[in-house]
RODO-2510 file (C-alpha; in nm, 4 decimals, decimal comma):
residues 221
     n   res          X          Y          Z
     1     m   -13,1659    25,1716   -12,0901
     2     k   -13,5359    25,1502   -12,1749
     3     r   -13,4554    24,8816   -12,4293
     4     m   -13,2690    24,6765   -12,1660
     5     l   -13,5598    24,7103   -11,9246
     6     m   -13,7972    24,5990   -12,1973
     7     i   -13,5817    24,2925   -12,2687
     8     f   -13,5668    24,2009   -11,8996
     9     g   -13,9420    24,2520   -11,8717
    10     l   -14,0095    24,0236   -12,1665
    11     a   -13,7745    23,7593   -12,0265
    12     a   -13,9467    23,7704   -11,6890
    13     a   -14,2865    23,7455   -11,8534
    14     c   -14,1753    23,4445   -12,0584
    15     a   -14,0339    23,2759   -11,7483
    16     a   -14,3560    23,3384   -11,5587
    17     e   -14,5614    23,2024   -11,8479
    18     t   -14,3414    22,8913   -11,8674
    19     a   -14,3695    22,8343   -11,4925
    20     a   -14,7458    22,8734   -11,5127
    21     q   -14,7604    22,6077   -11,7822
    22     n   -14,5711    22,3549   -11,5701
    23     n   -14,8296    22,1299   -11,4091
    24     v   -14,7573    21,9841   -11,0662
    25     g   -14,8979    21,6789   -10,8905
    26     v   -14,8613    21,5409   -10,5397
    27     i   -14,8681    21,1887   -10,3963
    28     d   -14,8736    21,0258   -10,0545
    29     i   -14,5970    20,7737   -10,1171
    30     a   -14,6409    20,6099    -9,7762
    31     r   -15,0041    20,5300    -9,8567
    32     i   -14,9066    20,4056   -10,2025
    33     f   -14,6508    20,1645   -10,0571
    34     k   -14,9076    20,0385    -9,8067
    35     a   -15,1846    19,9982   -10,0654
    36     y   -14,9646    19,8311   -10,3271
    37     e   -15,0620    19,4643   -10,3282
    38     r   -14,7083    19,3508   -10,4074
    39     t   -14,5882    19,5018   -10,0788
    40     a   -14,8160    19,2799    -9,8688
    41     y   -14,7308    18,9786   -10,0841
    42     l   -14,3569    19,0256   -10,0334
    43     e   -14,3944    19,0993    -9,6626
    44     e   -14,5823    18,7711    -9,6158
    45     e   -14,3101    18,5926    -9,8107
    46     f   -14,0322    18,7337    -9,5938
    47     v   -14,2219    18,6652    -9,2724
    48     a   -14,2491    18,3017    -9,3827
    49     k   -13,8765    18,2914    -9,4642
    50     e   -13,7826    18,4374    -9,1264
    51     k   -14,0127    18,1928    -8,9493
    52     f   -13,8550    17,9003    -9,1338
    53     l   -13,5054    18,0291    -9,0546
    54     n   -13,5887    18,0638    -8,6847
    55     e   -13,7335    17,7132    -8,6731
    56     e   -13,4265    17,5657    -8,8421
    57     a   -13,1973    17,7633    -8,6117
    58     e   -13,3809    17,6290    -8,3064
    59     k   -13,3434    17,2728    -8,4351
    60     k   -12,9705    17,3158    -8,4932
    61     r   -12,9277    17,4846    -8,1561
    62     a   -13,1168    17,2014    -7,9846
    63     q   -12,8937    16,9432    -8,1539
    64     i   -12,5834    17,1217    -8,0277
    65     e   -12,7207    17,1406    -7,6738
    66     s   -12,8140    16,7729    -7,6878
    67     s   -12,4605    16,6856    -7,8000
    68     r   -12,3178    16,8922    -7,5150
    69     r   -12,5283    16,7094    -7,2562
    70     a   -12,4374    16,3729    -7,4072
    71     l   -12,0713    16,4702    -7,3907
    72     q   -12,0932    16,5416    -7,0199
    73     d   -12,2764    16,2157    -6,9510
    74     a   -12,0831    15,9731    -7,1707
    75     f   -11,7207    16,0850    -7,1529
    76     k   -11,4778    16,1536    -6,8755
    77     p   -11,3169    16,4969    -6,8875
    78     n   -10,9468    16,5303    -6,9733
    79     t   -10,9426    16,2144    -7,1848
    80     p   -10,8511    16,1952    -7,5563
    81     e   -11,2035    16,0907    -7,6530
    82     y   -11,3552    16,3714    -7,4486
    83     d   -11,1213    16,6296    -7,6041
    84     r   -11,2056    16,5028    -7,9523
    85     k   -11,5777    16,5373    -7,8862
    86     v   -11,5244    16,8854    -7,7451
    87     a   -11,3438    16,9874    -8,0646
    88     e   -11,6280    16,8459    -8,2760
    89     l   -11,8804    17,0354    -8,0679
    90     q   -11,6883    17,3605    -8,1107
    91     e   -11,6779    17,3088    -8,4875
    92     a   -12,0533    17,2488    -8,4880
    93     e   -12,1114    17,5732    -8,2982
    94     i   -11,8935    17,7655    -8,5448
    95     r   -12,0816    17,6178    -8,8401
    96     y   -12,4089    17,7072    -8,6705
    97     r   -12,3086    18,0719    -8,6192
    98     v   -12,1774    18,1062    -8,9752
    99     w   -12,4904    17,9455    -9,1180
   100     t   -12,7193    18,1704    -8,9128
   101     q   -12,5319    18,4842    -9,0152
   102     m   -12,5273    18,3937    -9,3849
   103     e   -12,8970    18,3046    -9,3943
   104     t   -12,9914    18,6228    -9,2082
   105     e   -12,7850    18,8379    -9,4448
   106     a   -12,9389    18,6622    -9,7456
   107     i   -13,2896    18,7464    -9,6237
   108     k   -13,1923    19,1096    -9,5574
   109     t   -13,0365    19,1438    -9,9027
   110     a   -13,3418    18,9934   -10,0719
   111     h   -13,5714    19,2217    -9,8714
   112     k   -13,3717    19,5280    -9,9711
   113     r   -13,3812    19,4237   -10,3367
   114     s   -13,7576    19,3739   -10,3173
   115     l   -13,8078    19,7219   -10,1699
   116     m   -13,6093    19,8705   -10,4580
   117     e   -13,8280    19,6789   -10,7033
   118     i   -14,1421    19,8079   -10,5320
   119     y   -14,0087    20,1637   -10,5520
   120     a   -13,9357    20,1130   -10,9227
   121     d   -14,2948    19,9938   -10,9745
   122     v   -14,4303    20,2972   -10,7886
   123     r   -14,2093    20,5345   -10,9854
   124     a   -14,3226    20,3780   -11,3136
   125     g   -14,6847    20,4158   -11,2043
   126     v   -14,6300    20,7803   -11,1114
   127     q   -14,4665    20,8443   -11,4485
   128     k   -14,7544    20,6796   -11,6361
   129     v   -15,0220    20,8784   -11,4541
   130     a   -14,8238    21,2021   -11,4831
   131     e   -14,7698    21,1609   -11,8570
   132     e   -15,1365    21,0773   -11,9154
   133     r   -15,2426    21,3938   -11,7298
   134     g   -14,9734    21,6253   -11,8606
   135     v   -14,8065    21,6654   -11,5215
   136     d   -14,4431    21,7828   -11,5294
   137     l   -14,3478    21,7497   -11,1617
   138     v   -14,4690    21,5153   -10,8879
   139     v   -14,3740    21,5721   -10,5236
   140     t   -14,4558    21,3754   -10,2101
   141     y   -14,6450    21,5039    -9,9098
   142     d   -14,6639    21,3754    -9,5537
   143     l   -14,9606    21,4045    -9,3235
   144     l   -14,8980    21,4991    -8,9617
   145     t   -14,9700    21,2131    -8,7258
   146     q   -15,0947    21,2198    -8,3686
   147     d   -14,8320    20,9810    -8,2349
   148     a   -14,5578    21,2367    -8,1653
   149     p   -14,4376    21,1658    -7,8087
   150     d   -14,3702    21,5304    -7,7238
   151     s   -14,3620    21,8831    -7,8647
   152     a   -14,0006    21,8497    -7,9800
   153     a   -14,0843    21,5449    -8,1911
   154     l   -14,3920    21,7204    -8,3305
   155     r   -14,1842    22,0263    -8,4187
   156     q   -13,9350    21,8067    -8,6036
   157     q   -14,2207    21,6407    -8,7894
   158     i   -14,3550    21,9811    -8,8926
   159     l   -14,0137    22,0984    -9,0129
   160     l   -13,9788    21,7888    -9,2308
   161     q   -14,3001    21,8640    -9,4196
   162     k   -14,2244    21,8915    -9,7921
   163     v   -14,5603    22,0284    -9,9051
   164     i   -14,7738    22,2571    -9,6890
   165     y   -15,0774    22,3043    -9,9116
   166     w   -15,2119    22,1429   -10,2261
   167     s   -15,5423    22,1386   -10,4030
   168     p   -15,7142    21,7983   -10,3917
   169     s   -15,7270    21,8088   -10,7706
   170     l   -15,3461    21,7756   -10,7743
   171     d   -15,3449    21,4527   -10,5705
   172     l   -15,2449    21,1570   -10,7898
   173     t   -15,2268    20,9016   -10,5084
   174     d   -15,5404    20,7017   -10,5912
   175     p   -15,4770    20,6869   -10,9688
   176     v   -15,1208    20,5679   -10,9072
   177     i   -15,2412    20,2950   -10,6688
   178     k   -15,4861    20,1724   -10,9320
   179     v   -15,2238    20,1708   -11,2085
   180     i   -14,9608    19,9742   -11,0161
   181     n   -15,2106    19,7250   -10,8734
   182     d   -15,3629    19,6640   -11,2164
   183     a   -15,0153    19,6036   -11,3590
   184     f   -14,9257    19,3702   -11,0712
   185     r   -15,2430    19,1636   -11,1161
   186     l   -15,1849    19,1430   -11,4887
   187     r   -14,8314    19,0128   -11,4383
   188     n   -14,9466    18,7541   -11,1861
   189     t   -15,2586    18,6274   -11,3626
   190     p   -15,1873    18,2811   -11,5058
   191     a   -15,2466    18,2533   -11,8767
   192     a   -15,5509    18,0506   -11,9763
   193     p   -15,4546    17,7080   -12,1151
   194     r   -15,4906    17,6756   -12,4878
   195     e   -15,7601    17,4320   -12,5969
   196     s   -15,6147    17,1390   -12,7864
   197     k   -15,8039    17,0600   -13,1047
   198     p   -15,8730    16,6919   -13,1781
   199     a   -15,6601    16,5511   -13,4537
   200     a   -15,8474    16,5165   -13,7806
   201     d   -15,9060    16,1620   -13,9041
   202     k   -15,6853    16,0672   -14,1919
   203     p   -15,8895    15,9936   -14,5038
   204     t   -15,8835    15,6304   -14,6124
   205     g   -15,8562    15,5121   -14,9666
   206     e   -16,2226    15,4079   -14,9817
   207     k   -16,3466    15,7484   -14,8657
   208     t   -16,1365    15,9447   -15,1071
   209     g   -16,1740    15,7064   -15,3962
   210     g   -15,8010    15,6431   -15,4048
   211     p   -15,6403    15,3019   -15,3985
   212     a   -15,6284    15,1282   -15,0641
   213     p   -15,2778    15,0489   -14,9366
   214     a   -15,1520    14,7122   -15,0574
   215     p   -15,1078    14,4471   -14,7896
   216     e   -14,7515    14,3938   -14,6806
   217     k   -14,5921    14,0831   -14,8316
   218     p   -14,4624    13,8297   -14,5824
   219     k   -14,0902    13,7952   -14,5783
   220     s   -13,9584    13,4758   -14,7334
   221     p   -13,7725    13,2572   -14,4914
***
């Protein structure tokens, strides 16, 4: 019995020693996303795309409305020509709705893909910093905000806290921001153009002492 207790005691001591050796770090992932320069770059890009889409949609919508007014002014209802124009107008409206939906979905899909790429960059930065500092586990923390509308919302915010206390020495947020921004700038810095060296002059026969090229003989007629 004493031997079993000794074995259990040694196992517990080993487990405690192993746990003590596991280093932990924390990050504010919301601040990292906000401070990552690629995030702002992509947001500006998608804002420009949405603006362009809205402008194009307004143009197409205005063309349809103009065609509808012209239809009412130029054609008499319940005539073959009027019915044909109505059918064309309906087809134009269908094409407009399909086009708008497809373009909107394309922007949403691209935005989602970009967010996943940003997360992959952040994760790679966290891994790099953690490995350099010998950190085995990195967890995220959230700071309580003052914008909770009522006590129920504040209580929910408190319950969702993942980390209650951490030493400032465990915070890897700033090093991660530096790593991912440095990598982003490096990827987006254009390479310096290579200087082209002037072609060396070919040595002539007189300079090298060799025979000068013989003049070309004229062709006989």
